[in-house]
Steps between C-alpha positions, in 0.01 A plus 500: 500500500613851432503674836562865420350833591176471306289794402238385749755496783627848421144629482438351845811670633383827353149457635600371842408724789840430647676532165785744486751605243748272676263202463446570135869548439539123551321456168701771330851482637636179645845360573512342151549847353847489654749363246683263737183308583399481134843367405486245781157371398576498128819304566321253727214445256740467207697226677184302588341548156810406300615208714145378562425502127827337388507233773138395450533508121803273528309259728206492258723441193696221668181316602326549165805402292567174685251214502657339807422811705134518399385333820183589688690706757695684231181585310387681814847653540490635144157647576651683798779623273255636240297667775813676628598602147159662445531704819862599428432611144136611493442639847804611700630762251158666494467472880836671543429782255155562642624489858784745437309748286157453663363556151364238256646577157391186316135567421170332574558167320828416671353612831236226473760242392797567728309504829356145454843384380621550856207313652470197269863372523491515881193274501672271246818478710314426824277232350795345312700473822195333655480259205868412548433419867199283410699313235790434740254395771332238280834380361665447839219432747300278258772350278278223364232732370500593133749780444402826337589501130646789303169540317314524830752754628450710186124487554549608861709797382226603255240479778726707727538772236124512427419509874755777556350711224149447638609598851662814355189605308395757764839670458447503123147634536571775749836626375445857389695762310446825689588852393542745786488877485497673839572863568499625859629861501494532881733200533710593198400172331468446125483131407454361149569127488372166373469191722445127458306382804232261616164672539256273681121551525521502879751481784340175620551336160862613493578372848310174448696420185827594673436260786377232260822528299718493811327185628476316165836608364705480817348360819325182377769389248783536750315323780439210260862511380635490857282200585604315183872558551475393863341174391765459229777551755340255741458241224862530387619468857292194586509303174781240459657608171841450352737766623557633147126521423426665833776757447376579148136541610602700804722734292228559238238565768727743683566695180128529429432590864770770481324650198176510696654648815689772315195587288295535818760710683554733204130556423359511854603864581342631178186292552453634854574855385242465222226380738569775754518758221154409370350545847695805619628658180465866597650448846798309362568765237488772762712307752768388252497838332773547239616139557172344383596445135847388596359242745260366240773458236744343745246241615417414139863441405561298818205282396637462148846405624362146500522517119879513532532240778260234367717412196791450738302251706362287220795559272835511666400270787368237256767269358305398188418860417864606537612222267246589232579868537870422446415297190278776360760772560778273372317422176425865434856607577635228268267612221607860555871414485459290188291771335771754573765274344287445191415133560177315560519201728254212520501194723285191439491159662492185286550150638643645816782665306526874484521644153629854474492715192659837463413722209668822400255788454548791258826388359719209403771310686 
């Protein structure tokens, strides 16, 4: 959601009986007008956006390009990667620009697209992490039950995406492009801005949806996830397995649990801030003062730091993924070197003997 000084909020500040020029100045001049804070936030967002995009793109490409890695768990992992890519590319740059300038420069159409593009991927990520926990639970606690197939996992992902879009429909419906023109001569105020905000039909509807989202998107999934992983841990501890199998299952489960824990820790502050903001928006703006926008942007980027850490968990801590990543990078580097030297290089297998052919390109010899 785009939590900025909306036109409605500024009008309330202007019309408040306790409103003063100092109160209104929070909406006009804040600490983000100071260059050092802008540089700090731009640098921080750039790091998360660039690394989050590249890391998750690499994870997605490695999984898609290798059939051996297209397991049920990795289908869910690639879904998480795509979700993070969408936020990094299609949401965070706009969030940063809007937060720093407090002015929506991208028109009505993008306003109605960008706002939901922050809501939908969060739903997708949460439900996908829940699906991973369910899949691991069935696999380990009930090993003799039929395992989830890749086709079933793909169907689950489609259902997750459709459900996430449906749950985000109120955000899509009530996102509004607002033009604000306020002139208050007595307070030396002259405001002409455009905003992208959520305009709900009533305060009750707004707060009800906020609590619904917090419960459905955060509370219920993570209670279920905690219960499932506890049962998984108990099952691994009690079941007589070979030491190698137990170590492999335990390692995989711990990696997936680490993803869940870090996702929860990184998103929890922003989730709590969002809920409190919807109930006490005016009071929070007045109490935080010039630091309001800065706080909002910092909590968002802390939440999105999971986009940079997740690939580390399910990439660098996974032996199979590291091997396939090395092969993918090695093949591309070899092709690049051969292309630079003017040769093409092909390798085929025939009767267990490797046949290599080297062909000179653009020239003889």
